[in-house]
N, CA, C and O atoms as a printed pandas DataFrame, in Angstrom:
     atom_number atom_name residue_name chain_id  residue_number  x_coord  y_coord  z_coord
0              1         N          MET        A               1    0.920   -1.347    0.029
1              2        CA          MET        A               1    0.067    0.055    0.089
2              3         C          MET        A               1    1.006    1.374   -0.088
3              4         O          MET        A               1    0.751    2.444    0.466
4              5         N          SER        A               2    1.844    1.208   -0.721
5              6        CA          SER        A               2    2.935    2.254   -0.793
6              7         C          SER        A               2    2.301    3.502   -1.278
7              8         O          SER        A               2    1.275    3.271   -1.918
8              9         N          THR        A               3    2.586    4.677   -1.172
9             10        CA          THR        A               3    1.930    5.942   -1.633
10            11         C          THR        A               3    3.108    6.591   -2.552
11            12         O          THR        A               3    3.220    7.806   -2.717
12            13         N          ARG        A               4    3.942    5.648   -3.107
13            14        CA          ARG        A               4    4.698    6.138   -3.998
14            15         C          ARG        A               4    4.043    6.954   -5.322
15            16         O          ARG        A               4    2.935    6.723   -5.806
16            17         N          LEU        A               5    4.892    7.843   -5.727
17            18        CA          LEU        A               5    4.464    8.516   -6.837
18            19         C          LEU        A               5    5.637    8.923   -7.825
19            20         O          LEU        A               5    6.669    9.310   -7.277
20            21         N          SER        A               6    5.612    8.889   -9.131
21            22        CA          SER        A               6    6.690    8.889   -9.920
22            23         C          SER        A               6    7.078   10.370   -9.945
23            24         O          SER        A               6    6.221   11.253   -9.940
24            25         N          ARG        A               7    8.415   10.621   -9.972
25            26        CA          ARG        A               7    8.914   12.010   -9.908
26            27         C          ARG        A               7    8.447   12.927  -10.907
27            28         O          ARG        A               7    8.681   14.132  -10.824
28            29         N          GLU        A               8    7.715   12.347  -11.967
29            30        CA          GLU        A               8    7.204   13.360  -12.918
30            31         C          GLU        A               8    5.800   13.777  -12.139
31            32         O          GLU        A               8    5.565   14.986  -12.135
32            33         N          LYS        A               9    4.938   13.002  -11.546
33            34        CA          LYS        A               9    3.937   13.504  -10.787
34            35         C          LYS        A               9    4.213   14.372   -9.696
35            36         O          LYS        A               9    3.488   15.346   -9.494
36            37         N          VAL        A              10    5.337   14.077   -8.864
37            38        CA          VAL        A              10    5.655   14.897   -7.723
38            39         C          VAL        A              10    5.869   16.225   -8.458
39            40         O          VAL        A              10    5.247   17.190   -8.015
40            41         N          ASN        A              11    6.660   16.405   -9.515
41            42        CA          ASN        A              11    7.049   17.731  -10.249
42            43         C          ASN        A              11    5.890   18.504  -10.819
43            44         O          ASN        A              11    5.850   19.730  -10.709
44            45         N          PHE        A              12    4.787   17.702  -11.528
45            46        CA          PHE        A              12    3.503   18.061  -11.686
46            47         C          PHE        A              12    2.730   18.811  -10.747
47            48         O          PHE        A              12    2.337   19.974  -10.843
48            49         N          LEU        A              13    2.541   17.852   -9.676
49            50        CA          LEU        A              13    2.059   18.355   -8.418
50            51         C          LEU        A              13    2.612   19.912   -7.830
51            52         O          LEU        A              13    2.015   20.774   -7.184
52            53         N          ALA        A              14    3.943   19.854   -8.333
53            54        CA          ALA        A              14    4.619   21.112   -7.337
54            55         C          ALA        A              14    4.502   22.142   -8.277
55            56         O          ALA        A              14    4.682   23.281   -7.846
56            57         N          ARG        A              15    4.233   21.996   -9.498
57            58        CA          ARG        A              15    4.063   23.202  -10.594
58            59         C          ARG        A              15    2.729   23.658  -10.356
59            60         O          ARG        A              15    2.493   24.862  -10.452
60            61         N          LYS        A              16    1.781   22.803  -10.041
61            62        CA          LYS        A              16    0.503   23.175   -9.949
62            63         C          LYS        A              16    0.182   24.002   -8.629
63            64         O          LYS        A              16   -0.579   24.966   -8.555
64            65         N          ILE        A              17    0.725   23.578   -7.876
65            66        CA          ILE        A              17    0.845   24.177   -6.273
66            67         C          ILE        A              17    1.548   25.689   -6.972
67            68         O          ILE        A              17    0.796   26.655   -7.099
68            69         N          LEU        A              18    2.546   25.766   -7.263
69            70        CA          LEU        A              18    3.191   26.937   -7.526
70            71         C          LEU        A              18    2.505   27.847   -8.521
71            72         O          LEU        A              18    2.610   29.059   -8.333
72            73         N          ASP        A              19    1.803   27.395   -9.576
73            74        CA          ASP        A              19    0.979   28.235  -10.333
74            75         C          ASP        A              19   -0.016   28.790   -9.658
75            76         O          ASP        A              19   -0.277   29.975   -9.866
76            77         N          ASN        A              20   -0.857   27.931   -8.594
77            78        CA          ASN        A              20   -1.894   28.534   -7.870
78            79         C          ASN        A              20   -1.432   29.685   -6.818
79            80         O          ASN        A              20   -2.144   30.619   -6.449
80            81         N          LEU        A              21   -0.224   29.454   -6.450
81            82        CA          LEU        A              21    0.490   30.442   -5.404
82            83         C          LEU        A              21    0.516   32.081   -6.634
83            84         O          LEU        A              21   -0.044   33.162   -6.453
84            85         N          PHE        A              22    1.050   31.801   -7.350
85            86        CA          PHE        A              22    1.367   32.639   -8.536
86            87         C          PHE        A              22   -0.145   33.383   -8.711
87            88         O          PHE        A              22   -0.215   34.612   -8.724
88            89         N          GLU        A              23   -1.062   32.736   -8.814
89            90        CA          GLU        A              23   -2.544   33.280   -8.977
90            91         C          GLU        A              23   -3.016   34.159   -7.516
91            92         O          GLU        A              23   -3.837   35.076   -7.546
92            93         N          ASN        A              24   -2.584   33.858   -6.730
93            94        CA          ASN        A              24   -3.045   34.503   -5.470
94            95         C          ASN        A              24   -2.100   35.795   -5.298
95            96         O          ASN        A              24   -0.870   35.773   -5.266
96            97         N          ASP        A              25   -3.051   37.087   -5.179
97            98        CA          ASP        A              25   -2.317   38.372   -5.397
98            99         C          ASP        A              25   -1.930   38.600   -3.678
99           100         O          ASP        A              25   -1.238   39.594   -3.457
100          101         N          GLN        A              26   -2.277   37.858   -2.612
101          102        CA          GLN        A              26   -1.735   38.144   -1.400
102          103         C          GLN        A              26   -0.563   37.265   -1.209
103          104         O          GLN        A              26   -0.064   37.283   -0.084
104          105         N          VAL        A              27   -0.090   36.581   -2.010
105          106        CA          VAL        A              27    1.386   35.896   -1.809
106          107         C          VAL        A              27    2.441   36.493   -2.414
107          108         O          VAL        A              27    2.357   36.791   -3.605
108          109         N          GLU        A              28    3.547   36.743   -1.706
109          110        CA          GLU        A              28    4.716   37.486   -2.061
110          111         C          GLU        A              28    5.653   36.437   -2.100
111          112         O          GLU        A              28    5.779   35.546   -1.260
112          113         N          PHE        A              29    6.428   36.633   -3.330
113          114        CA          PHE        A              29    7.856   35.643   -3.529
114          115         C          PHE        A              29    8.978   36.129   -3.054
115          116         O          PHE        A              29    9.303   37.281   -3.339
116          117         N          LEU        A              30    9.537   35.564   -2.481
117          118        CA          LEU        A              30   11.129   36.252   -1.703
118          119         C          LEU        A              30   11.943   35.404   -2.374
119          120         O          LEU        A              30   13.120   35.502   -2.030
120          121         N          ASP        A              31   11.656   34.395   -3.435
121          122        CA          ASP        A              31   13.005   33.804   -3.929
122          123         C          ASP        A              31   12.509   33.254   -5.575
123          124         O          ASP        A              31   11.404   33.403   -6.096
124          125         N          GLU        A              32   13.428   32.753   -6.004
125          126        CA          GLU        A              32   13.171   32.453   -7.626
126          127         C          GLU        A              32   11.971   31.310   -7.666
127          128         O          GLU        A              32   11.854   30.435   -6.807
128          129         N          PRO        A              33   11.195   31.452   -8.690
129          130        CA          PRO        A              33   10.209   30.317   -8.801
130          131         C          PRO        A              33   10.821   28.768   -8.846
131          132         O          PRO        A              33   10.255   27.912   -8.166
132          133         N          ASN        A              34   11.801   28.470   -9.525
133          134        CA          ASN        A              34   12.443   27.109   -9.372
134          135         C          ASN        A              34   12.630   27.020   -8.120
135          136         O          ASN        A              34   12.023   26.029   -7.714
136          137         N          GLU        A              35   13.287   27.673   -7.102
137          138        CA          GLU        A              35   13.816   27.265   -5.895
138          139         C          GLU        A              35   12.301   27.157   -4.973
139          140         O          GLU        A              35   12.249   26.461   -3.959
140          141         N          ILE        A              36   11.488   27.692   -5.318
141          142        CA          ILE        A              36   10.078   27.517   -4.546
142          143         C          ILE        A              36    9.801   26.257   -5.054
143          144         O          ILE        A              36    9.677   25.374   -4.205
144          145         N          ARG        A              37    9.673   25.949   -6.192
145          146        CA          ARG        A              37    9.032   24.702   -6.733
146          147         C          ARG        A              37   10.160   23.388   -6.203
147          148         O          ARG        A              37    9.672   22.289   -5.939
148          149         N          LEU        A              38   11.197   23.540   -6.120
149          150        CA          LEU        A              38   12.189   22.765   -5.745
150          151         C          LEU        A              38   12.168   22.423   -4.137
151          152         O          LEU        A              38   12.700   21.395   -3.717
152          153         N          SER        A              39   11.462   23.433   -3.206
153          154        CA          SER        A              39   11.232   23.327   -2.237
154          155         C          SER        A              39    9.799   22.566   -1.715
155          156         O          SER        A              39    9.585   21.947   -0.672
156          157         N          ILE        A              40    8.927   22.858   -2.841
157          158        CA          ILE        A              40    7.596   22.131   -2.967
158          159         C          ILE        A              40    7.716   20.761   -3.178
159          160         O          ILE        A              40    7.145   19.883   -2.532
160          161         N          VAL        A              41    8.542   20.604   -4.182
161          162        CA          VAL        A              41    8.810   18.883   -4.348
162          163         C          VAL        A              41    9.468   18.314   -3.095
163          164         O          VAL        A              41    9.082   17.226   -2.666
164          165         N          LYS        A              42   10.498   19.030   -2.453
165          166        CA          LYS        A              42   11.024   18.371   -1.171
166          167         C          LYS        A              42    9.892   18.138   -0.098
167          168         O          LYS        A              42    9.693   17.162    0.626
168          169         N          SER        A              43    9.373   19.050   -0.189
169          170        CA          SER        A              43    7.971   18.859    1.008
170          171         C          SER        A              43    7.138   17.504    0.388
171          172         O          SER        A              43    7.294   16.436    0.981
172          173         N          ILE        A              44    6.434   17.548   -0.567
173          174        CA          ILE        A              44    5.977   16.385   -1.041
174          175         C          ILE        A              44    6.438   15.187   -0.762
175          176         O          ILE        A              44    5.846   14.316   -0.125
176          177         N          GLU        A              45    7.795   15.110   -1.367
177          178        CA          GLU        A              45    8.783   13.630   -1.341
178          179         C          GLU        A              45    8.689   13.431    0.522
179          180         O          GLU        A              45    8.468   12.329    1.024
180          181         N          GLU        A              46    8.854   14.420    1.172
181          182        CA          GLU        A              46    9.082   14.030    2.759
182          183         C          GLU        A              46    7.590   13.482    3.029
183          184         O          GLU        A              46    7.420   12.335    3.443
184          185         N          GLU        A              47    6.824   14.110    2.847
185          186        CA          GLU        A              47    5.495   13.682    3.229
186          187         C          GLU        A              47    5.328   12.269    3.139
187          188         O          GLU        A              47    5.184   11.476    4.069
188          189         N          LEU        A              48    5.377   11.957    1.431
189          190        CA          LEU        A              48    5.311   10.739    1.072
190          191         C          LEU        A              48    6.076    9.661    2.002
191          192         O          LEU        A              48    5.599    8.572    2.324
192          193         N          LYS        A              49    7.163   10.084    2.324
193          194        CA          LYS        A              49    8.200    9.155    2.879
194          195         C          LYS        A              49    7.573    8.864    4.231
195          196         O          LYS        A              49    7.745    7.760    4.747
196          197         N          LEU        A              50    6.800    9.877    4.871
197          198        CA          LEU        A              50    6.241    9.591    6.304
198          199         C          LEU        A              50    5.108    8.796    6.178
199          200         O          LEU        A              50    4.780    8.093    7.134
200          201         N          TYR        A              51    4.297    8.794    4.895
201          202        CA          TYR        A              51    3.394    7.840    4.861
202          203         C          TYR        A              51    3.681    6.585    4.549
203          204         O          TYR        A              51    2.933    5.677    4.912
204          205         N          ASP        A              52    4.837    6.345    3.812
205          206        CA          ASP        A              52    5.369    4.834    3.679
206          207         C          ASP        A              52    5.811    4.174    5.027
207          208         O          ASP        A              52    5.847    2.965    5.257
208          209         N          LEU        A              53    6.209    5.405    6.047
209          210        CA          LEU        A              53    6.766    4.894    7.298
210          211         C          LEU        A              53    5.501    4.320    8.231
211          212         O          LEU        A              53    5.495    3.375    9.020
212          213         N          ILE        A              54    4.626    5.077    7.917
213          214        CA          ILE        A              54    3.278    4.582    8.623
214          215         C          ILE        A              54    2.721    3.369    8.116
215          216         O          ILE        A              54    2.190    2.508    8.819
216          217         N          ASP        A              55    2.862    3.323    6.819
217          218        CA          ASP        A              55    2.043    2.046    6.127
218          219         C          ASP        A              55    3.059    0.692    6.722
219          220         O          ASP        A              55    2.622   -0.426    6.993
220          221         N          LYS        A              56    4.482    1.125    6.834
221          222        CA          LYS        A              56    5.140   -0.182    7.072
222          223         C          LYS        A              56    4.915   -0.675    8.703
223          224         O          LYS        A              56    4.842   -1.817    9.156
224          225         N          LYS        A              57    4.838    0.587    9.364
225          226        CA          LYS        A              57    4.553    0.115   11.048
226          227         C          LYS        A              57    3.345   -0.526   10.951
227          228         O          LYS        A              57    3.154   -1.511   11.664
228          229         N          ALA        A              58    2.415   -0.110   10.126
229          230        CA          ALA        A              58    0.987   -0.706   10.542
230          231         C          ALA        A              58    1.050   -2.528   10.119
231          232         O          ALA        A              58    0.500   -3.435   10.744
232          233         N          ILE        A              59    1.867   -2.637    8.923
233          234        CA          ILE        A              59    1.872   -3.936    8.305
234          235         C          ILE        A              59    2.948   -5.114    9.488
235          236         O          ILE        A              59    2.891   -6.332    9.652
236          237         N          GLN        A              60    3.906   -3.979   10.152
237          238        CA          GLN        A              60    4.754   -4.859   10.721
238          239         C          GLN        A              60    3.965   -5.404   12.053
239          240         O          GLN        A              60    4.300   -6.495   12.513
240          241         N          LYS        A              61    2.815   -4.572   12.731
241          242        CA          LYS        A              61    2.186   -4.700   13.714
242          243         C          LYS        A              61    1.243   -6.046   13.338
243          244         O          LYS        A              61    1.203   -7.013   14.099
244          245         N          ILE        A              62    0.504   -5.993   12.098
245          246        CA          ILE        A              62   -0.211   -7.116   11.564
246          247         C          ILE        A              62    0.745   -8.426   11.703
247          248         O          ILE        A              62    0.398   -9.410   12.357
248          249         N          GLN        A              63    1.967   -8.332   11.026
249          250        CA          GLN        A              63    2.896   -9.567   10.925
250          251         C          GLN        A              63    3.446   -9.982   12.378
251          252         O          GLN        A              63    4.004  -11.059   12.587
252          253         N          THR        A              64    3.249   -9.118   13.239
253          254        CA          THR        A              64    3.659   -9.531   14.761
254          255         C          THR        A              64    2.539  -10.352   15.427
255          256         O          THR        A              64    2.797  -10.736   16.567
256          257         N          GLN        A              65    1.376  -10.678   14.932
257          258        CA          GLN        A              65    0.195  -11.250   15.369
258          259         C          GLN        A              65    0.618  -12.451   15.683
259          260         O          GLN        A              65    1.615  -12.914   15.128
260          261         N          ARG        A              66   -0.129  -13.195   16.695
261          262        CA          ARG        A              66    0.144  -14.599   17.284
262          263         C          ARG        A              66   -0.231  -15.590   16.126
263          264         O          ARG        A              66    0.511  -16.402   15.574
264          265         N          LYS        A              67   -1.523  -15.340   15.894
265          266        CA          LYS        A              67   -1.970  -15.998   14.701
266          267         C          LYS        A              67   -1.787  -15.413   12.952
267          268         O          LYS        A              67   -2.098  -14.255   12.671
268          269         N          SER        A              68   -1.401  -16.112   12.187
269          270        CA          SER        A              68   -0.974  -15.665   11.035
270          271         C          SER        A              68   -2.166  -14.990   10.203
271          272         O          SER        A              68   -3.146  -15.711   10.017
272          273         N          ILE        A              69   -2.195  -13.809    9.728
273          274        CA          ILE        A              69   -3.186  -13.410    9.011
274          275         C          ILE        A              69   -3.069  -13.010    7.562
275          276         O          ILE        A              69   -2.556  -11.891    7.550
276          277         N          GLU        A              70   -3.269  -13.346    6.566
277          278        CA          GLU        A              70   -3.253  -13.540    5.296
278          279         C          GLU        A              70   -3.326  -11.788    4.709
279          280         O          GLU        A              70   -4.283  -11.088    5.038
280          281         N          GLU        A              71   -2.560  -11.415    4.111
281          282        CA          GLU        A              71   -2.483  -10.349    3.547
282          283         C          GLU        A              71   -3.514  -10.193    2.242
283          284         O          GLU        A              71   -3.488  -10.932    1.259
284          285         N          GLY        A              72   -4.381   -9.129    2.435
285          286        CA          GLY        A              72   -5.638   -8.957    1.477
286          287         C          GLY        A              72   -6.902   -9.406    2.019
287          288         O          GLY        A              72   -7.966   -8.974    1.575
288          289         N          SER        A              73   -6.823  -10.457    3.186
289          290        CA          SER        A              73   -8.145  -10.820    3.831
290          291         C          SER        A              73   -8.785   -9.713    4.678
291          292         O          SER        A              73   -8.210   -8.769    5.219
292          293         N          ARG        A              74  -10.154  -10.031    4.684
293          294        CA          ARG        A              74  -10.891   -8.892    5.130
294          295         C          ARG        A              74  -10.239   -8.337    6.632
295          296         O          ARG        A              74   -9.999   -7.193    7.019
296          297         N          GLU        A              75  -10.064   -9.708    7.309
297          298        CA          GLU        A              75   -9.164   -9.268    8.489
298          299         C          GLU        A              75   -7.880   -8.506    8.470
299          300         O          GLU        A              75   -7.479   -7.806    9.399
300          301         N          TRP        A              76   -7.350   -8.676    7.481
301          302        CA          TRP        A              76   -6.133   -8.312    7.573
302          303         C          TRP        A              76   -6.210   -6.724    6.983
303          304         O          TRP        A              76   -5.339   -5.913    7.299
304          305         N          GLU        A              77   -7.279   -6.380    6.143
305          306        CA          GLU        A              77   -7.757   -4.967    5.670
306          307         C          GLU        A              77   -8.194   -4.290    7.038
307          308         O          GLU        A              77   -7.737   -3.196    7.368
308          309         N          ILE        A              78   -8.916   -4.851    7.658
309          310        CA          ILE        A              78   -9.501   -4.210    9.036
310          311         C          ILE        A              78   -8.357   -3.870   10.004
311          312         O          ILE        A              78   -8.301   -2.837   10.672
312          313         N          LEU        A              79   -7.418   -4.900    9.998
313          314        CA          LEU        A              79   -6.331   -4.451   11.074
314          315         C          LEU        A              79   -5.312   -3.505   10.408
315          316         O          LEU        A              79   -4.586   -2.865   11.169
316          317         N          TYR        A              80   -5.210   -3.386    9.435
317          318        CA          TYR        A              80   -4.316   -2.483    8.733
318          319         C          TYR        A              80   -4.954   -0.938    8.783
319          320         O          TYR        A              80   -4.268    0.022    9.134
320          321         N          ARG        A              81   -6.302   -0.828    8.403
321          322        CA          ARG        A              81   -6.876    0.564    8.691
322          323         C          ARG        A              81   -6.755    0.688   10.161
323          324         O          ARG        A              81   -6.542    1.886   10.352
324          325         N          LYS        A              82   -6.781    0.053   11.333
325          326        CA          LYS        A              82   -7.038    0.244   12.504
326          327         C          LYS        A              82   -5.565    0.519   12.920
327          328         O          LYS        A              82   -5.398    1.339   13.823
328          329         N          TYR        A              83   -4.482   -0.075   12.364
329          330        CA          TYR        A              83   -3.030    0.318   13.000
330          331         C          TYR        A              83   -2.649    1.432   12.256
331          332         O          TYR        A              83   -1.970    2.250   12.876
332          333         N          TYR        A              84   -2.933    1.709   10.962
333          334        CA          TYR        A              84   -2.621    2.583   10.252
334          335         C          TYR        A              84   -3.173    4.279   10.755
335          336         O          TYR        A              84   -2.527    5.327   10.752
336          337         N          ASN        A              85   -4.271    4.078   11.065
337          338        CA          ASN        A              85   -4.988    4.933   11.727
338          339         C          ASN        A              85   -4.423    5.437   13.161
339          340         O          ASN        A              85   -4.368    6.603   13.554
340          341         N          GLU        A              86   -4.026    4.293   13.825
341          342        CA          GLU        A              86   -3.720    4.700   15.243
342          343         C          GLU        A              86   -1.734    5.307   15.031
343          344         O          GLU        A              86   -1.114    5.946   15.881
344          345         N          GLU        A              87   -1.326    4.957   14.019
345          346        CA          GLU        A              87   -0.192    5.647   13.769
346          347         C          GLU        A              87   -0.460    7.304   13.520
347          348         O          GLU        A              87   -0.091    8.229   14.244
348          349         N          ILE        A              88   -1.164    7.363   12.357
349          350        CA          ILE        A              88   -1.613    8.713   12.291
350          351         C          ILE        A              88   -2.078    9.685   13.206
351          352         O          ILE        A              88   -1.876   10.899   13.197
352          353         N          SER        A              89   -2.831    8.882   14.123
353          354        CA          SER        A              89   -3.154    9.559   15.313
354          355         C          SER        A              89   -2.090   10.129   16.389
355          356         O          SER        A              89   -2.128   11.257   16.880
356          357         N          LYS        A              90   -1.103    9.092   16.665
357          358        CA          LYS        A              90    0.253    9.278   17.212
358          359         C          LYS        A              90    0.851   10.412   16.549
359          360         O          LYS        A              90    1.167   11.326   17.311
360          361         N          LEU        A              91    1.051   10.560   15.503
361          362        CA          LEU        A              91    1.961   11.611   14.607
362          363         C          LEU        A              91    1.174   12.461   14.889
363          364         O          LEU        A              91    1.821   13.421   15.307
364          365         N          GLY        A              92   -0.419   12.778   14.910
365          366        CA          GLY        A              92   -1.015   14.202   15.145
366          367         C          GLY        A              92   -0.873   14.684   16.485
367          368         O          GLY        A              92   -0.910   15.872   16.806
368          369         N          LYS        A              93   -0.712   13.729   17.239
369          370        CA          LYS        A              93   -0.285   14.026   19.027
370          371         C          LYS        A              93    1.163   14.618   19.252
371          372         O          LYS        A              93    1.454   15.368   20.183
372          373         N          LEU        A              94    1.994   14.195   18.311
373          374        CA          LEU        A              94    3.558   14.634   18.181
374          375         C          LEU        A              94    3.313   16.026   17.780
375          376         O          LEU        A              94    3.810   16.879   18.515
376          377         N          LEU        A              95    2.627   16.433   16.731
377          378        CA          LEU        A              95    2.793   17.545   16.200
378          379         C          LEU        A              95    2.023   18.821   17.032
379          380         O          LEU        A              95    2.187   19.997   16.708
380          381         N          GLU        A              96    1.294   18.451   17.979
381          382        CA          GLU        A              96    0.261   19.345   18.795
382          383         C          GLU        A              96    1.261   20.176   19.610
383          384         O          GLU        A              96    0.855   21.026   20.402
């Protein structure tokens, strides 16, 4: 359940975000557009890495269950969502 996006998609999203910022008269740019775009790309990639880590933690919790749970089964999906949401919740508490 990886949240991987291709480099092209990340760049596309970064350009779209930058275009929207350019359209906003209340935004003042203090750096070159390409530098801003690169910062946006870096932020997106860091966010994706964070969600990949949360994904791995949720899967690891399932794999450490006493009984073997088949990936893709209903039980696996329920546990995955539960553990994934727990990790997201923990992250939210850390950021408060």
